[in-house]
N, C-alpha and C positions, 0 to 999 in steps of 0.2 A: 585477679579474678573479677574485680569490679568492672574492668574495662570489657571483659569477655561478656559479663552479664548485660551490660548496657548495649554492646554490639547486638546480641541476641534479641534483647528487648526491642531494639529499634527494627530489626529485621521483622518481627511479628506485628509491628504497628501498621494498622490499616490506614493508608493515606486516603485523602478525599479523592473523588474520581478526577483523573487528569490533573492532579496536583503537580506532578512532576513530569517533565519530558527528557528523555535521553535518546530519542531515535536517531538524531543526527550522529551522535557518538558511535553508534553501532555501525553506521554506513560510511563513516569517514575515518575511523581508527585503521591504522595500516594493516593490522593483522585480520581483524574480524571483516573488514570490507573485502579482503582477499577470500575469506571463507564464504561470504555472502555472494560474491561473484562466481565462485565455483558452483554454489547451489543454482544460481541463475542459469548457468550454462549446462547443467546436468539435466539432459533431456528426459530422464527416466523418473525424476522425482518432482513433487509439488512443494518445494520449500520456498525459496526466494521467488521463484515463478512456477508456474504450472508446467506440467510435462509438455515435451515438444509436440506430441500428437494433438493435445488440446489446443495448444497455441496455434498450430496450423489451421485446425477446424475453426477456431474462434477468429483468426484473422480473415479466413475465407468468407465466413458469415458476415462479419463487419463490412468487408468489402462489398458483398452483394446487397446487404440491407441498406447500406448508406450510399450505394452507387458511387463507389470511390474510383476515381480515375484521374487523368491529367487535368490539372487545374483545382482539384479539391484541396482544400487547406485543413489540415489536422493537427492538433496539439495533444501530446501524450504526457499527462502530469504523472511523474513518478516512472519515467521510461525505462530505468535501469540500464542494462547494456544493449538496449534497442532491439529486443525480441519482437516487439509489435511494430515499432516504427520502421525497421528494416522491411518487414513483410509488406506493410501498407505503402512504403515508398516504391516498392517494386511495381505496385499497380499504377505508378505515375503521379501519385499525390505528392504535394509539397508538405513536408512534415516537420514539426518542431517537437523535440523531446526535451523535457525538464527534468532534472534530478540532482540531488545534492551529494551524490557519491562521485568523487573525482575519478575512482578507479572504474566504475561502471560506465561514466561518460567517455572516458578515454577508450575503452573497449568499443563502444558504440560508434565513435568517431572513426576509428581504425576500420571498423567493418564497413561503414558508409563509404569511406575513401576507397577501399578495395573494390567495392561494386559500383562506384561512381553514382551513387544515389544522392537525391536532392534532399538532404535531411540537415536541419539546423539543430545543434544540440546546444543546451544552456546548462551549465553546472551552477545551479542555483537552489535554494529553498523554494519550492513552488508556491509556497504562501507569499513570498515576496517578489515572485515574477511579475512583470508586467511588459506590455508590448503595444505598439500601434496596430499590429496585425490583428485581423479578426478571422475566426475559424468556422469552416462548416461543420466540423466534428471535434469535439473534446473528449478524450477517454481518460479514464482513472480506473486501472485494472489491478486485480489481486487484492481487492477489499482495503486498499490504502486509505479510502475515505473512513473506515472504521477506526483507524489509528488516531484520529483527530477527535479532540473535545468539542463541545458545542460551540464555543466561541470561534475556534479555528474552522469549523465546518461552515459556520455562517460566513466567515471570511472567504473561504474556498467557493462556495456557491455564489456569492457576489461577484467574485472574479470570474467565474464561468459565464455568468450572465453578461457581464461586461465584454467579454472576449468573443462571445458568439455573433455570428452574422445573423440578421433577422430570421432566417430560415434554418438556422444551424441547430444541432443537437448535441446533448451530453449523454455519454454512456459510462456507467460505472457499476460496480458490483458491491454488494455487502453481505455480511454474516447475518443470518436469520434468527429468529426466536427459537426455531427448531434446534440450531446449533448451540444457543444459550442454554437450552434445557439440558444438553448433554455435558456442560461444563461443571465441574466440581471444585470445591475449595481443598487445598492439599498443601502439604509441606515435604520438601525433599532435600536431600543432602548427598553429595557424592564428590570424591576426589576427581579432579579434571572433568567436572560436569559437562555432558553433551560431547563427550569423546574429545576433549581438548578445543573445543569451539572457541574459547573465550581468551586463550593465551597460548603462546608456544612454550611458556615455562609452567612448571607444576603450580596447580592452584587447587583451592577448595571451593566448590559451588553450592550454594543454597538456592533453592526455588520456592517461593511463596506465591501461591495462587489465591486470590481474593475475588470473591463474586459479590457484586453489588445488585441485588434482586430489584431494587427500587427504581434503578436507572438503566438496567440491562447492560452493565459494563463488566468486564473481567479483567484483571491485572495479573500478569505473570511478572513477578519482581525477582530479578536474579541478583544475588550478592556474591561477588567473586573476591576471594581472599588470596592475593598473591604475596610473595615474600616482601615486596617493596611497596605495595599499595593495595587498597581495597576499593572496589567499584561496585556500584548499584545500577542496574539497568531496568527501566520500567517499560514494559510492553503492554499497552492499554488496547483493549478492543471494544468497541461499541457494537451491540447487536440491535437489529431493527425489525419492527414490523413494518411492512410496506406502507401502512397508513401513516406511521410516525414519519418515515422518510419523506412521504409526499407533503406532510405539513412543513417539514423544515424546508423543502424545496420551494413550496408556495410562499413562505415568508421571505424568500429571497428573490421572488419574481420569476420562478421556474415551475412548469407544470410537467409532472411526470406523465407521459403519454402511453407508456409501453412497460410491461413487466415480462421478464423472462426468468428461466431457472438459473441461467448462467449467461456469461459473455460470448457463447457460441450459439445463442438462440434457441436453446431447449425450452419448451413450453413451461410456463410458471408452475411451481409445485410448492405448496405451503410447507411439505414435509422435508423439503430440501435444506442443506446446511447453508445455503446462501442463495441470493437472487440478484438479478440485474435489472436496471432501470434505465429507460430512455427518457430524457426530459428536454423540453423546449422552453424557450422564453414565453412567459405568459403574456 
């Protein structure tokens, strides 16, 4: 009984913001990466990626707003299975996609080969990615930026600035304070939590949601008990006021030049659950 008590006690312990990272495990595990890819490719839902209709509208707006065509150099950080890279390469751009999921990159490469598209895919943690190439446009979409703690965000922004051409731009989206206000602390338990998402074998899943009001961070911590192992998955999300994001960008030599409600170019709305920013080198 002592072991059970200690396990439950640990599950209820509130870690420091961004104290642990397990994101790579989620995207590289043989089983869960297959599940995540299926969500990516389901055009009816907004799970790993947004729905297909939104991505079509978003890619069209990006192509128009940034005048994408032959000779445009684009980097997509966290490209997944190539949903944006494929659409932008069809416009004639030279596209680089970076993602640490081998399964997603394999799918993206296969799609590019079938269509004869000029896309370079890198299977690597984008925090470690470096290249001599310079880009007209860098995108980070689906609020990936929010999954990074402060130190990692600084590393990411410094990398963006280094990799931009002098007239280049960064486009990314983030969860807003309006969305943060909707989040609540909670504890849940369910056999085979999330309909068997975590394992093909029977398991018991606990979800603890912690909210850090002082730093506007939310943690969804999943503890998965299988017959042969126990896993803990930390899903961190940082929520932003636009002014806070602009200060972070400025500290890394980037200036936020435009705000939108989303990466499809809708007008900025402070009540929306997310917002998009376009930044350039200061």
